[in-house]
C-alpha angles and dihedrals in degrees: 000000000000092000092052089050090052091048092050091049091055088057090053093048095043107032092157092058098055089125090070121085119255093253091051091052091048092051091045089056090042090233120155117237114247095257089059095037093064095056088043091057093044092050093049091048090049091050092050091047094049094044097049103022085228138156091037094207089062095038090055089057092058121079124185112236112245113185117215092238137020109292134164088245091064089083094050097084091236126177124221112256111213120222113263124178102185136063088237090056092049089059093055118108091236089064106027095047097057092039091053094041093051091051096059121085120265091240089064093045089055095058113134097220140028091243091054091047092051093050094048094042092051090049090050092051093046089051089052089050093053092046092054 
């Protein structure tokens, strides 16, 4: 449903390029498909929450991962992913936010501003799109 809405919107935005396929119009506009847009939004919200410690109700759901001994992963700025056994639990912010955050490269996590993070994250997702 969401994908068809995005495809229809590309026709409205680019009426002169109706001869192109929906995926070609989306890439022309440099829009992220819906299945990449969701992790993009979660990652930007996580960055804002970690950078400002606000809102407190979201910040309290995030826990920095502290390994019990010195590991290479201790420099990766990882978040602790709580155990969830249901699909409903996997959709919760307390699970999806750390899972998404831990999946992005450290160079993107170290961005100095939200704008920079968004640009690098979008580039990373578009690169994943072209590789698939």
